[in-house]
DRENPA-3360 file (N, C-alpha, C; in nm, 2 decimals, always signed):
BEGIN
1 = XXXXXXXX = +3.37/+2.64/+9.31/+3.30/+2.62/+9.20/+3.25/+2.49/+9.21 ~ +3.13/+2.46/+9.20/+3.04/+2.34/+9.18/+3.04/+2.29/+9.04 ~ +3.09/+2.16/+9.01/+3.07/+2.10/+8.88/+2.93/+2.07/+8.85 ~ +2.85/+2.02/+8.94/+2.70/+2.00/+8.94/+2.63/+2.05/+9.03 ~ +2.50/+2.11/+8.96/+2.41/+2.17/+9.05/+2.37/+2.08/+9.18 ~ +2.33/+2.17/+9.29/+2.30/+2.09/+9.42/+2.17/+2.14/+9.45 ~ +2.09/+2.01/+9.46/+1.93/+2.03/+9.47/+1.92/+1.97/+9.62 ~ +1.84/+2.03/+9.69/+1.79/+2.00/+9.82/+1.64/+1.94/+9.79;
9 = XXXXXXXX = +1.61/+1.82/+9.85/+1.47/+1.75/+9.85/+1.44/+1.77/+10.01 ~ +1.34/+1.82/+10.03/+1.28/+1.83/+10.16/+1.11/+1.78/+10.16 ~ +1.11/+1.64/+10.19/+0.98/+1.56/+10.22/+1.00/+1.47/+10.31 ~ +0.88/+1.46/+10.39/+0.88/+1.36/+10.51/+0.84/+1.21/+10.42 ~ +0.80/+1.22/+10.30/+0.80/+1.07/+10.24/+0.92/+0.99/+10.18 ~ +0.97/+0.88/+10.25/+1.08/+0.84/+10.19/+1.07/+0.77/+10.05 ~ +0.94/+0.76/+10.01/+0.92/+0.70/+9.86/+0.95/+0.81/+9.78 ~ +0.90/+0.93/+9.80/+0.93/+1.05/+9.72/+1.09/+1.08/+9.72;
17 = XXXXXXXX = +1.15/+1.08/+9.83/+1.29/+1.09/+9.83/+1.35/+0.98/+9.72 ~ +1.32/+0.87/+9.73/+1.38/+0.76/+9.62/+1.36/+0.81/+9.49 ~ +1.23/+0.84/+9.46/+1.19/+0.85/+9.33/+1.26/+0.98/+9.27 ~ +1.24/+1.09/+9.35/+1.31/+1.20/+9.28/+1.47/+1.22/+9.28 ~ +1.54/+1.14/+9.40/+1.68/+1.14/+9.38/+1.72/+1.04/+9.25 ~ +1.67/+0.93/+9.23/+1.67/+0.85/+9.14/+1.66/+0.92/+9.00 ~ +1.53/+1.01/+8.96/+1.53/+1.08/+8.84/+1.65/+1.20/+8.84 ~ +1.67/+1.28/+8.95/+1.76/+1.37/+8.93/+1.90/+1.33/+8.93;
25 = XXXXXXXX = +1.94/+1.24/+8.99/+2.09/+1.18/+8.99/+2.12/+1.15/+8.86 ~ +2.03/+1.08/+8.79/+2.05/+1.04/+8.65/+2.07/+1.15/+8.55 ~ +2.03/+1.27/+8.60/+2.05/+1.40/+8.52/+2.19/+1.47/+8.56 ~ +2.27/+1.37/+8.65/+2.39/+1.43/+8.70/+2.39/+1.53/+8.78 ~ +2.31/+1.54/+8.85/+2.29/+1.67/+8.96/+2.31/+1.60/+9.10 ~ +2.36/+1.68/+9.20/+2.39/+1.65/+9.33/+2.24/+1.68/+9.41 ~ +2.24/+1.56/+9.47/+2.10/+1.59/+9.57/+2.12/+1.55/+9.71 ~ +2.07/+1.63/+9.79/+2.07/+1.62/+9.94/+1.93/+1.60/+9.98;
33 = XXXXXXXX = +1.90/+1.50/+10.06/+1.75/+1.47/+10.10/+1.76/+1.53/+10.26 ~ +1.62/+1.58/+10.29/+1.60/+1.60/+10.42/+1.45/+1.55/+10.44 ~ +1.41/+1.51/+10.57/+1.28/+1.43/+10.58/+1.21/+1.55/+10.64 ~ +1.27/+1.67/+10.72/+1.18/+1.79/+10.76/+1.28/+1.90/+10.73 ~ +1.20/+2.02/+10.72/+1.28/+2.13/+10.68/+1.36/+2.19/+10.77 ~ +1.36/+2.17/+10.91/+1.45/+2.21/+11.00/+1.57/+2.17/+10.99 ~ +1.59/+2.03/+10.93/+1.72/+1.97/+10.91/+1.79/+2.03/+10.80 ~ +1.71/+2.09/+10.70/+1.78/+2.15/+10.59/+1.81/+2.29/+10.60;
41 = XXXXXXXX = +1.75/+2.38/+10.71/+1.79/+2.50/+10.73/+1.97/+2.52/+10.79 ~ +1.99/+2.42/+10.85/+2.14/+2.42/+10.90/+2.23/+2.39/+10.79 ~ +2.17/+2.34/+10.67/+2.27/+2.32/+10.56/+2.25/+2.41/+10.46 ~ +2.18/+2.53/+10.48/+2.19/+2.63/+10.36/+2.31/+2.68/+10.34 ~ +2.40/+2.67/+10.41/+2.55/+2.73/+10.39/+2.60/+2.65/+10.25 ~ +2.55/+2.55/+10.22/+2.60/+2.48/+10.10/+2.56/+2.55/+9.99 ~ +2.46/+2.63/+9.98/+2.42/+2.71/+9.87/+2.35/+2.64/+9.76 ~ +2.25/+2.56/+9.80/+2.19/+2.49/+9.70/+2.15/+2.57/+9.58;
49 = XXXXXXXX = +2.15/+2.51/+9.45/+2.10/+2.57/+9.33/+1.95/+2.57/+9.32 ~ +1.88/+2.47/+9.39/+1.73/+2.47/+9.38/+1.69/+2.39/+9.50 ~ +1.57/+2.42/+9.55/+1.51/+2.37/+9.66/+1.38/+2.30/+9.63 ~ +1.37/+2.16/+9.65/+1.21/+2.10/+9.62/+1.18/+2.08/+9.75 ~ +1.06/+2.15/+9.79/+1.01/+2.15/+9.93/+0.86/+2.11/+9.95 ~ +0.83/+2.00/+10.01/+0.69/+1.95/+10.03/+0.62/+2.07/+10.11 ~ +0.50/+2.06/+10.10/+0.41/+2.16/+10.16/+0.36/+2.11/+10.30 ~ +0.34/+2.00/+10.32/+0.27/+1.94/+10.45/+0.36/+1.82/+10.51;
57 = XXXXXXXX = +0.40/+1.86/+10.64/+0.48/+1.76/+10.70/+0.42/+1.70/+10.81 ~ +0.44/+1.56/+10.83/+0.39/+1.49/+10.97/+0.50/+1.43/+11.03 ~ +0.50/+1.47/+11.17/+0.60/+1.39/+11.28/+0.51/+1.36/+11.37 ~ +0.49/+1.23/+11.40/+0.41/+1.19/+11.52/+0.48/+1.21/+11.66 ~ +0.61/+1.22/+11.65/+0.69/+1.23/+11.77/+0.72/+1.37/+11.82 ~ +0.71/+1.44/+11.75/+0.74/+1.60/+11.76/+0.67/+1.70/+11.67 ~ +0.68/+1.83/+11.70/+0.61/+1.91/+11.62/+0.71/+1.96/+11.51 ~ +0.66/+1.99/+11.38/+0.75/+2.03/+11.29/+0.70/+2.13/+11.21;
65 = XXXXXXXX = +0.77/+2.22/+11.14/+0.73/+2.33/+11.08/+0.66/+2.27/+10.93 ~ +0.58/+2.34/+10.88/+0.51/+2.32/+10.76/+0.59/+2.37/+10.64 ~ +0.56/+2.34/+10.53/+0.63/+2.39/+10.42/+0.65/+2.55/+10.39 ~ +0.52/+2.61/+10.42/+0.51/+2.75/+10.41/+0.61/+2.82/+10.52 ~ +0.63/+2.77/+10.63/+0.69/+2.81/+10.74/+0.86/+2.80/+10.69 ~ +0.88/+2.68/+10.65/+1.02/+2.64/+10.60/+1.06/+2.77/+10.50 ~ +0.97/+2.78/+10.41/+1.01/+2.87/+10.30/+1.03/+3.01/+10.36 ~ +0.96/+3.05/+10.46/+0.97/+3.17/+10.51/+1.10/+3.20/+10.58;
73 = XXXXXXXX = +1.15/+3.09/+10.65/+1.30/+3.07/+10.70/+1.39/+3.06/+10.60 ~ +1.38/+3.00/+10.49/+1.47/+3.00/+10.38/+1.48/+3.14/+10.34 ~ +1.39/+3.20/+10.30/+1.39/+3.34/+10.24/+1.43/+3.44/+10.33 ~ +1.44/+3.42/+10.47/+1.52/+3.52/+10.54/+1.67/+3.52/+10.52 ~ +1.72/+3.40/+10.51/+1.87/+3.40/+10.48/+1.91/+3.38/+10.32 ~ +1.83/+3.31/+10.25/+1.87/+3.29/+10.11/+1.72/+3.35/+10.01 ~ +1.72/+3.47/+9.98/+1.61/+3.52/+9.91/+1.60/+3.47/+9.77 ~ +1.71/+3.43/+9.71/+1.71/+3.42/+9.58/+1.73/+3.27/+9.52;
81 = XXXXXXXX = +1.75/+3.17/+9.61/+1.74/+3.04/+9.58/+1.59/+2.99/+9.53 ~ +1.60/+2.94/+9.41/+1.47/+2.91/+9.34/+1.41/+2.79/+9.45 ~ +1.28/+2.80/+9.44/+1.21/+2.68/+9.52/+1.08/+2.63/+9.45 ~ +1.09/+2.51/+9.44/+0.97/+2.44/+9.39/+0.89/+2.36/+9.50 ~ +0.75/+2.40/+9.50/+0.67/+2.33/+9.61/+0.63/+2.20/+9.54 ~ +0.63/+2.10/+9.62/+0.58/+1.98/+9.58/+0.47/+1.94/+9.66 ~ +0.33/+1.90/+9.63/+0.25/+1.90/+9.73/+0.11/+1.84/+9.67 ~ +0.02/+1.78/+9.77/-0.09/+1.73/+9.73/-0.19/+1.81/+9.74;
89 = XXXXXXXX = -0.17/+1.94/+9.78/-0.27/+2.05/+9.84/-0.29/+2.12/+9.70 ~ -0.42/+2.12/+9.67/-0.48/+2.20/+9.53/-0.54/+2.33/+9.57 ~ -0.54/+2.38/+9.69/-0.60/+2.50/+9.71/-0.55/+2.63/+9.63 ~ -0.61/+2.70/+9.56/-0.60/+2.81/+9.50/-0.53/+2.92/+9.59 ~ -0.59/+2.94/+9.72/-0.54/+3.03/+9.82/-0.40/+3.00/+9.85 ~ -0.39/+2.88/+9.87/-0.25/+2.83/+9.92/-0.14/+2.86/+9.81 ~ -0.17/+2.82/+9.68/-0.09/+2.83/+9.57/-0.06/+2.98/+9.54 ~ -0.15/+3.08/+9.54/-0.13/+3.21/+9.54/-0.04/+3.27/+9.65;
97 = XXXXXXXX = -0.06/+3.23/+9.76/+0.01/+3.28/+9.89/+0.16/+3.22/+9.86 ~ +0.19/+3.11/+9.83/+0.35/+3.07/+9.80/+0.39/+3.15/+9.67 ~ +0.31/+3.17/+9.57/+0.36/+3.24/+9.46/+0.41/+3.40/+9.51 ~ +0.32/+3.45/+9.58/+0.36/+3.59/+9.65/+0.49/+3.58/+9.74 ~ +0.51/+3.45/+9.78/+0.63/+3.43/+9.87/+0.76/+3.41/+9.77 ~ +0.74/+3.40/+9.63/+0.84/+3.39/+9.54/+0.89/+3.24/+9.51 ~ +0.77/+3.15/+9.51/+0.82/+3.01/+9.47/+0.84/+3.03/+9.30 ~ +0.91/+2.94/+9.25/+0.92/+2.93/+9.09/+0.83/+2.85/+9.03;
105 = XXXXXXXX = +0.78/+2.74/+9.11/+0.69/+2.64/+9.05/+0.60/+2.57/+9.17 ~ +0.50/+2.53/+9.12/+0.41/+2.44/+9.22/+0.39/+2.31/+9.15 ~ +0.41/+2.20/+9.20/+0.39/+2.07/+9.13/+0.29/+1.99/+9.22 ~ +0.18/+1.97/+9.18/+0.08/+1.88/+9.25/+0.12/+1.72/+9.25 ~ +0.13/+1.65/+9.34/+0.15/+1.52/+9.36/+0.03/+1.44/+9.29 ~ +0.02/+1.43/+9.16/-0.08/+1.34/+9.12/-0.03/+1.28/+8.97 ~ -0.10/+1.25/+8.88/-0.07/+1.18/+8.75/+0.07/+1.25/+8.71 ~ +0.17/+1.19/+8.66/+0.28/+1.25/+8.59/+0.35/+1.35/+8.69;
113 = XXXXXXXX = +0.34/+1.35/+8.80/+0.40/+1.47/+8.89/+0.57/+1.46/+8.87 ~ +0.61/+1.33/+8.86/+0.76/+1.33/+8.86/+0.84/+1.38/+8.73 ~ +0.74/+1.38/+8.60/+0.77/+1.41/+8.48/+0.78/+1.58/+8.50 ~ +0.65/+1.61/+8.54/+0.65/+1.78/+8.56/+0.74/+1.84/+8.65 ~ +0.79/+1.75/+8.74/+0.88/+1.80/+8.85/+1.03/+1.82/+8.77 ~ +1.05/+1.73/+8.70/+1.18/+1.71/+8.62/+1.19/+1.82/+8.52 ~ +1.07/+1.84/+8.45/+1.06/+1.97/+8.36/+1.11/+2.08/+8.42 ~ +1.02/+2.11/+8.54/+1.06/+2.24/+8.60/+1.20/+2.24/+8.65;
121 = XXXXXXXX = +1.25/+2.14/+8.71/+1.38/+2.16/+8.74/+1.49/+2.20/+8.65 ~ +1.46/+2.13/+8.51/+1.53/+2.14/+8.40/+1.51/+2.28/+8.36 ~ +1.40/+2.34/+8.37/+1.38/+2.47/+8.31/+1.45/+2.59/+8.41 ~ +1.44/+2.55/+8.54/+1.49/+2.66/+8.62/+1.64/+2.65/+8.63 ~ +1.70/+2.53/+8.63/+1.85/+2.52/+8.61/+1.90/+2.58/+8.50 ~ +1.84/+2.56/+8.38/+1.88/+2.61/+8.25/+1.86/+2.76/+8.24 ~ +1.76/+2.83/+8.30/+1.74/+2.98/+8.28/+1.82/+3.04/+8.39 ~ +1.87/+2.99/+8.48/+1.96/+3.07/+8.56/+2.10/+3.06/+8.57;
% end
């Protein structure tokens, strides 16, 4: 049994990693960070309590899966892990499709995104 909830952060921006890790670790949460979704898939055996997943990934040296594809892979083996999508994408169609795929929350990277993310994390962890 884990003492602190485990959260995966999957984002290709190292600044996002540092900000989110600092914010969540101060709330006494365990955090594992991944630059790309493929790296996180092999760690799902750790059974994270929550996954924060970027929508768009860029890697100039090799092709990588996007957030929606990573979410599909996560859902194949872990259909009940709560997922928050963190994105700059504001398309209503994208958000609707992700909601259909079972995400818990969609946080847009704009003003106050870190506060909204922290609020979503706290809400999800305390409701489960």
